[in-house]
C-alpha positions in Angstrom: 136.7 27.3 -20.3 140.5 27.1 -20.4 142.0 24.0 -19.0 145.6 22.7 -18.4 146.1 19.0 -17.9 149.5 17.6 -16.7 150.5 14.0 -17.1 153.6 11.8 -16.9 154.5 11.9 -13.3 155.4 8.8 -11.4 158.0 7.0 -9.2 161.6 6.7 -10.3 165.0 6.0 -8.8 167.8 8.5 -8.4 169.4 9.1 -11.8 166.3 8.1 -13.7 164.2 10.1 -16.1 160.6 11.2 -16.6 158.8 13.3 -19.2 155.9 15.5 -18.1 153.4 16.9 -20.5 151.0 19.9 -20.1 148.2 20.0 -22.6 146.2 23.2 -22.9 142.6 23.6 -24.2 140.2 26.4 -24.4 142.8 29.1 -24.8 144.8 30.4 -27.8 148.1 28.6 -27.3 150.1 31.2 -29.3 149.0 34.0 -26.8 150.4 32.3 -23.7 153.7 31.2 -22.2 153.6 27.9 -20.3 155.7 27.5 -17.2 156.4 24.6 -14.9 156.5 24.9 -11.1 156.8 22.4 -8.4 155.8 22.2 -4.7 157.3 19.8 -2.2 155.5 19.1 1.1 155.9 22.0 3.5 157.5 24.3 0.9 156.2 27.0 -1.3 155.6 26.5 -5.0 158.8 27.1 -6.9 159.6 28.0 -10.5 161.2 25.2 -12.6 161.2 26.2 -16.3 159.5 28.5 -18.8 158.7 28.1 -22.5 157.7 30.8 -24.9 157.9 29.6 -28.5 161.4 28.5 -28.4 162.7 30.8 -25.7 163.4 28.8 -22.6 164.5 29.6 -19.1 165.4 27.4 -16.1 165.8 27.5 -12.4 169.5 27.0 -11.5 168.6 23.8 -9.6 167.4 22.0 -12.8 169.6 23.6 -15.4 171.5 21.0 -17.5 169.2 18.2 -16.2 165.7 19.4 -17.3 164.6 20.4 -20.8 161.4 22.2 -21.6 159.9 22.1 -25.1 156.7 22.8 -26.9 154.5 21.4 -29.7 152.1 24.1 -30.8 150.3 21.6 -33.1 149.4 19.6 -30.0 149.0 22.6 -27.6 151.4 20.8 -25.3 154.5 21.7 -23.4 156.9 19.0 -22.2 159.4 18.8 -19.4 162.0 16.2 -19.9 163.6 15.5 -16.5 166.9 13.6 -16.5 169.4 12.6 -13.8 166.6 13.0 -11.2 167.5 13.5 -7.6 165.4 12.9 -4.4 165.1 16.7 -4.0 163.2 16.8 -7.3 160.3 15.0 -5.6 157.3 17.3 -5.6 153.9 17.9 -7.2 154.6 19.5 -10.6 152.2 22.1 -12.0 152.0 23.9 -15.2 150.7 27.5 -15.4 149.8 29.6 -18.3 150.4 33.4 -18.5 149.8 35.9 -21.2 153.0 37.1 -23.0 154.6 39.8 -20.9 152.4 39.1 -17.8 153.6 37.6 -14.5 150.1 36.5 -13.5 148.9 33.0 -13.9 145.1 32.8 -14.6 145.3 29.2 -15.5 146.8 26.2 -13.6 146.8 22.5 -14.0 145.9 20.0 -11.3 149.4 18.8 -10.8 151.2 15.6 -11.2 153.3 13.8 -8.5 157.0 13.0 -9.1 158.7 10.9 -6.5 162.4 10.1 -6.7 163.8 7.4 -4.4 167.3 7.5 -3.1 
C-alpha cells in the first residue's frame, strides 16, 4: 500500500524558516512527481511547489522563498521554507502523481505550519 508521510511542521515567527519532508513508501519513486500543497482554514487547497527529478516549479506566492528538492535514495522530497510570513500558515500536504498526470492518487496526512506575526 502506497503511503506518503509529511514531517517538519511547527510554529515559527515571521521571517523564520522550516524544512518539511515528504517520504514515500510502497510506490516506485522514479515513476512519480511529488508536489506540495497547502490549505488554510476556510480556503481551498492550493498548489505550492512541484518536483520531478530536478525540474521544479513554484507558485508565485512562494517563489524566491521556498525551495523544493528531492533525494531519490531516501524516497523523500523536501520543502525548505525561508522568510516565512503569517499568510504561509496552513496545513501542508504532499501529493504524488504519475509523470504526465494531473491526478493525485496518493496524499499524505498533512503537517501544520504556523507563522506568528
